C-alpha positions as CSV (number, residue, x, y, z in Angstrom):
1,M,-14.8,-21.0,5.9
2,K,-14.8,-20.3,9.6
3,G,-15.2,-17.0,11.3
4,L,-16.9,-15.1,8.5
5,I,-19.9,-12.9,9.5
6,Y,-22.1,-11.3,6.9
7,I,-23.8,-8.0,7.1
8,L,-26.7,-8.5,4.8
9,P,-28.0,-5.9,2.4
10,L,-31.6,-4.9,2.9
11,L,-34.3,-5.7,0.4
12,T,-37.6,-4.0,0.8
13,F,-40.4,-2.3,-1.1
14,Y,-43.0,-4.3,-2.9
15,S,-44.7,-3.1,-6.1
16,A,-47.4,-4.7,-8.1
17,F,-46.2,-6.3,-11.3
18,G,-47.4,-9.1,-13.5
19,Q,-45.1,-11.7,-15.0
20,T,-42.1,-9.7,-16.2
21,K,-38.9,-10.7,-17.7
22,T,-37.1,-7.5,-18.7
23,A,-35.6,-4.7,-16.6
24,Q,-37.6,-2.2,-18.7
25,E,-40.8,-3.7,-17.4
26,F,-39.6,-3.0,-13.9
27,G,-39.0,0.6,-14.7
28,F,-35.3,0.6,-15.4
29,R,-33.2,1.4,-18.4
30,H,-30.9,-1.6,-19.0
31,I,-27.5,-1.2,-20.5
32,V,-25.2,-4.1,-21.3
33,F,-21.6,-2.8,-21.0
34,K,-18.6,-4.6,-22.4
35,Y,-15.9,-4.6,-19.7
36,K,-12.8,-6.4,-20.9
37,T,-14.2,-9.8,-22.0
38,E,-17.4,-9.8,-20.0
39,D,-20.9,-8.3,-20.3
40,I,-21.9,-6.1,-17.4
41,D,-25.5,-5.3,-16.6
42,I,-26.2,-1.7,-15.6
43,L,-29.5,-0.5,-14.4
44,I,-30.5,3.2,-14.6
45,K,-33.5,4.5,-12.6
46,S,-34.8,7.8,-13.9
47,R,-37.8,9.9,-13.2
48,K,-40.5,8.9,-15.7
49,G,-40.4,11.2,-18.6
50,D,-36.8,12.4,-17.8
51,E,-35.0,9.5,-19.3
52,N,-33.3,11.7,-21.9
53,L,-33.1,14.8,-19.9
54,P,-29.4,15.6,-19.0
55,K,-28.9,15.0,-15.3
56,P,-25.9,14.1,-13.2
57,L,-25.3,10.5,-12.1
58,F,-25.9,9.1,-8.6
59,F,-23.8,6.0,-8.7
60,F,-24.8,3.5,-5.9
61,C,-22.4,0.7,-4.9
62,Q,-24.4,-2.0,-3.2
63,G,-23.3,-4.3,-0.4
64,S,-22.1,-7.9,-0.2
65,L,-23.3,-11.3,-1.5
66,P,-24.2,-12.5,-5.1
67,I,-27.7,-11.0,-5.1
68,P,-29.5,-10.3,-8.4
69,L,-30.5,-6.7,-8.9
70,I,-34.2,-7.5,-9.6
71,I,-35.9,-10.1,-7.5
72,H,-39.6,-10.9,-7.9
73,Q,-42.1,-13.2,-6.3
74,D,-45.4,-13.8,-8.0
75,K,-46.7,-10.3,-8.7
76,D,-44.4,-8.5,-6.3
77,V,-40.9,-7.2,-6.7
78,Y,-38.2,-6.4,-4.1
79,G,-36.6,-3.0,-4.2
80,T,-33.4,-2.9,-6.2
81,F,-32.2,0.0,-3.9
82,P,-32.6,-0.2,-0.1
83,F,-34.4,3.1,-0.3
84,N,-37.2,4.5,-2.4
85,P,-35.3,6.2,-5.3
86,D,-38.1,8.6,-6.4
87,S,-36.8,11.7,-4.5
88,L,-33.3,11.3,-5.7
89,S,-34.5,10.7,-9.3
90,L,-35.9,14.2,-9.4
91,K,-32.3,15.5,-9.6
92,Y,-30.2,12.5,-10.7
93,H,-30.1,9.4,-12.9
94,L,-29.5,6.6,-10.4
95,V,-27.0,3.9,-11.4
96,I,-26.5,0.4,-10.0
97,V,-24.4,-2.4,-11.4
98,S,-24.8,-6.2,-11.2
99,K,-22.5,-8.5,-9.4
100,P,-20.2,-10.5,-11.8
101,N,-21.7,-13.7,-13.3
102,I,-24.9,-13.3,-11.4
103,P,-28.3,-13.1,-13.2
104,L,-29.8,-9.6,-13.5
105,I,-33.4,-10.9,-12.7
106,A,-34.4,-13.9,-10.5
107,E,-37.4,-15.4,-8.9
108,A,-37.1,-15.3,-5.1
109,S,-38.0,-19.0,-4.8
110,T,-34.8,-19.9,-6.7
111,L,-32.5,-18.1,-4.3
112,K,-31.1,-18.8,-0.9
113,P,-33.0,-17.4,2.1
114,N,-30.6,-14.4,2.2
115,F,-31.4,-13.9,-1.6
116,A,-28.0,-15.1,-2.6
117,Y,-27.7,-16.8,-6.0
118,V,-26.0,-20.2,-6.2
119,D,-25.3,-22.5,-9.1
120,S,-26.8,-26.0,-9.7
121,T,-24.4,-27.5,-7.2
122,G,-25.5,-25.1,-4.4
123,I,-22.4,-23.0,-4.3
124,F,-21.5,-19.4,-5.4
125,P,-20.6,-19.4,-9.1
126,K,-16.9,-19.6,-9.7
127,G,-17.0,-16.5,-12.0
128,Y,-18.5,-14.5,-9.2
129,V,-16.0,-15.7,-6.5
130,E,-13.0,-14.9,-8.6
131,K,-14.1,-11.3,-9.3
132,N,-15.7,-10.5,-6.0
133,L,-12.8,-8.3,-5.1
134,L,-12.4,-4.6,-4.2
135,S,-9.8,-4.2,-6.9
136,Y,-12.2,-5.5,-9.5
137,Y,-15.2,-3.5,-8.5
138,V,-13.3,-0.2,-8.3
139,Q,-11.8,-0.5,-11.8
140,R,-15.0,-1.8,-13.3
141,N,-17.1,0.9,-11.8
142,I,-14.7,3.7,-12.9
143,A,-14.8,2.3,-16.5
144,I,-18.7,2.3,-16.3
145,A,-18.8,5.9,-14.9
146,K,-16.5,7.1,-17.7
147,Y,-18.7,5.5,-20.3
148,L,-21.9,6.9,-18.9
149,Q,-20.6,10.4,-18.6
150,N,-20.2,10.4,-22.4
151,Q,-23.9,9.8,-22.9
152,D,-26.1,12.7,-24.1
153,W,-28.5,12.2,-21.2
154,V,-25.8,12.6,-18.6
155,S,-24.7,15.9,-17.1
156,T,-21.1,16.0,-16.0
157,K,-21.6,18.9,-13.6
158,E,-21.7,16.4,-10.7
159,L,-20.8,12.7,-10.2
160,V,-22.1,11.5,-6.9
161,V,-20.8,8.1,-5.7
162,A,-22.6,6.5,-2.8
163,G,-22.1,3.1,-1.1
164,H,-23.5,1.2,1.8
165,S,-21.7,-1.5,3.8
166,E,-19.3,-3.3,1.5
167,G,-20.3,-0.7,-1.1
168,S,-18.9,2.1,1.0
169,T,-15.4,0.8,0.7
170,I,-15.8,0.6,-3.1
171,A,-17.2,4.1,-3.2
172,V,-14.2,5.5,-1.2
173,K,-11.7,3.9,-3.5
174,M,-13.6,5.2,-6.6
175,A,-13.5,8.7,-5.2
176,S,-9.8,8.4,-4.4
177,E,-8.9,7.1,-7.9
178,F,-11.4,8.8,-10.2
179,K,-11.0,12.6,-10.0
180,K,-14.4,13.3,-11.7
181,V,-16.2,12.2,-8.6
182,T,-17.6,15.4,-7.0
183,H,-19.4,14.1,-3.9
184,L,-19.0,10.9,-1.8
185,I,-21.7,9.4,0.5
186,Y,-20.1,6.9,2.8
187,S,-22.8,4.8,4.5
188,G,-22.5,2.0,7.1
189,G,-18.8,1.4,6.4
190,N,-15.9,0.7,8.6
191,P,-13.0,3.0,7.8
192,M,-10.6,0.6,9.6
193,G,-11.6,-2.4,7.5
194,R,-14.0,-5.4,7.4
195,I,-12.0,-7.7,9.7
196,L,-12.6,-5.3,12.6
197,S,-16.3,-5.3,12.1
198,I,-16.2,-9.1,12.1
199,I,-14.2,-9.1,15.4
200,Q,-16.5,-6.4,17.0
201,Q,-19.6,-8.4,16.1
202,S,-18.1,-11.6,17.6
203,R,-17.2,-9.8,20.9
204,V,-20.9,-9.3,21.6
205,Y,-21.4,-13.0,22.0
206,E,-18.6,-13.5,24.5
207,T,-19.9,-14.2,28.0
208,D,-16.9,-15.2,30.0
209,T,-13.1,-15.5,29.8
210,D,-12.9,-19.2,29.2
211,S,-15.5,-20.8,26.9
212,T,-16.7,-18.2,24.4
213,K,-13.7,-16.6,22.8
214,H,-15.4,-15.8,19.6
215,G,-13.4,-12.6,19.0
216,E,-10.2,-14.5,19.7
217,Y,-11.0,-17.1,17.1
218,N,-11.4,-14.3,14.5
219,F,-7.8,-13.3,15.0
220,D,-6.9,-16.9,14.1
221,Y,-9.1,-16.5,11.0
222,W,-7.4,-13.2,10.1
223,A,-4.0,-14.9,10.4
224,E,-5.2,-17.6,7.9
225,I,-6.3,-14.8,5.6
226,V,-3.0,-13.0,5.7
227,E,-1.1,-16.2,5.0
228,N,-3.4,-17.0,2.0
229,K,-4.3,-13.5,0.9
230,N,-4.3,-14.4,-2.8
231,E,-6.6,-17.4,-2.4
232,V,-9.8,-16.9,-4.4
233,Y,-11.5,-20.3,-3.8
234,T,-14.6,-20.6,-1.6
235,S,-17.8,-22.6,-1.8
236,Q,-19.8,-20.3,0.4
237,G,-18.8,-16.9,1.8
238,D,-16.0,-14.7,0.7
239,A,-12.6,-15.9,-0.5
240,Y,-9.5,-15.0,1.6
241,K,-8.5,-12.5,-1.1
242,T,-11.8,-10.8,-0.9
243,T,-11.7,-10.3,2.9
244,F,-8.1,-9.3,2.8
245,E,-8.8,-6.5,0.2
246,F,-11.9,-5.3,2.0
247,S,-10.1,-5.3,5.3
248,E,-7.6,-2.6,4.1
249,P,-8.3,0.5,6.2
250,T,-9.8,3.3,4.1
251,I,-9.5,6.0,6.7
252,G,-6.3,7.3,5.0
253,Y,-8.1,7.6,1.6
254,L,-11.0,9.3,3.3
255,E,-8.9,11.9,5.1
256,E,-7.1,12.7,1.9
257,L,-10.3,13.6,0.0
258,R,-11.0,17.3,-0.8
259,I,-14.5,16.8,-2.2
260,P,-17.6,17.0,0.0
261,V,-18.1,13.8,2.0
262,L,-21.2,12.7,3.9
263,V,-20.7,9.9,6.5
264,T,-23.9,8.2,7.7
265,Y,-24.0,5.4,10.2
266,G,-26.1,3.8,13.0
267,T,-24.6,4.2,16.5
268,R,-25.5,0.6,17.3
269,D,-23.7,-0.7,14.2
270,W,-20.6,-2.8,14.7
271,S,-18.6,-0.2,12.8
272,S,-19.9,2.7,14.8
273,P,-16.7,3.2,17.0
274,Y,-14.5,3.4,13.9
275,N,-16.8,6.0,12.3
276,D,-16.6,7.9,15.6
277,L,-12.8,7.6,15.3
278,L,-12.9,9.0,11.8
279,R,-15.0,11.9,13.1
280,V,-12.6,12.6,15.9
281,N,-9.7,12.7,13.4
282,I,-11.6,15.0,11.0
283,I,-12.3,17.5,13.8
284,R,-8.7,17.3,14.9
285,Q,-7.5,18.1,11.4
286,K,-10.1,20.9,11.1
287,K,-11.3,19.6,7.8
288,S,-14.5,21.3,6.6
289,N,-15.5,19.1,3.7
290,F,-16.9,16.3,5.9
291,T,-20.5,16.0,7.3
292,F,-21.5,13.3,9.7
293,R,-25.0,12.0,10.4
294,A,-25.2,9.5,13.3
295,Y,-28.5,7.8,13.6
296,I,-28.9,7.3,17.3
297,G,-29.7,3.8,18.5
298,T,-30.0,2.2,15.1
299,D,-28.2,-0.8,13.6
300,H,-26.3,-1.4,10.3
301,N,-29.5,-0.8,8.2
302,F,-30.8,2.0,10.4
303,F,-33.4,-0.1,12.3
304,P,-33.7,0.7,16.0
305,L,-33.0,-2.1,18.4
306,T,-35.3,-3.7,20.8
307,D,-34.5,-4.4,24.5
308,D,-33.0,-7.7,23.6
309,N,-30.8,-6.1,20.9
310,Q,-32.9,-7.3,17.9
311,P,-33.7,-5.0,15.0
312,D,-37.2,-3.5,15.2
313,Y,-38.3,-4.0,11.5
314,S,-41.5,-2.1,12.1
315,I,-39.6,1.2,12.1
316,F,-38.1,1.8,8.6
317,N,-35.6,4.6,8.4
318,W,-34.0,4.1,5.0
319,D,-36.1,6.7,3.3
320,K,-35.2,9.2,6.0
321,V,-31.5,8.4,5.4
322,S,-31.8,8.8,1.6
323,N,-33.7,12.1,2.0
324,D,-30.9,13.3,4.3
325,W,-28.5,12.4,1.5
326,L,-30.6,14.5,-1.0
327,N,-30.8,17.4,1.4
328,W,-27.1,17.4,1.9
329,L,-26.5,17.3,-1.8
330,N,-28.9,20.2,-2.3
331,E,-27.1,22.2,0.5
332,K,-23.7,21.6,-1.2
333,A,-25.2,22.7,-4.6
334,N,-26.6,25.9,-3.0
335,K,-23.3,26.8,-1.4
336,S,-21.4,26.3,-4.7
337,A,-23.9,28.3,-6.8
């Protein structure tokens, strides 16, 4: 599939573990939820000792690619969340859900370099490709949220839904369709749709008017998608239907929300101009339920860029971002008390 550019999720944080095979040994509560005809893996991260203490949910929608939630290598494990969840777990039970038909736990050496899971033939599993859709994730996640809110260890006073990158689009639609969502955190998203991030990223590599029309080629790719918007076949990358659904602008859904919304983004991210557009619209409409946090000079995953526009991985800002999320949630709680 030509023209597709991925914005990869970040996998960080290593912790010492021995040979482990269960989510519990990695510090998670593991719930297998029956959704229609399939079993869905749900991981819950709680503060140690607070597993049965009623707390509200912090439902995190992860980004793209068929990546297992728990990836380990020898005695180390990659972080399931892109941030350290300890601070948020003081107040919330954190929820994250597996991708369809992807193993919950995997050894890093069995995955692609970008940590994507492929089947024995080297392609994305058919069951994943067919369900890797915005429409699927939104309805599945809402069903899971309803189920979890009926558990004794869950407080229903709040339901925070957060999403980064692809997950931000899922989070917006969840908040729009499920009225029990009380707070939305929209991180690293493009309110005008995925295809515009793809085009914007391609434009950077254009050097003249004749030979490097990368952005122009993406318009041809988009035309193919529109003509085949129900096609769910792909060997690598996203199916046309997936890109079509995630390219629907969510700016209208965002502007209609009445709940508190926090928008976080790096100003050197491809989607930054469109988050600035959302911000201009919100100011024009005099809406008071939105808060914007722009991380100056940082990319999609909040790394600053070097002089040659490469991420400086020595400066890790994700914990700062998640702490800003928590501070914002605490501010909103104090105002409503």
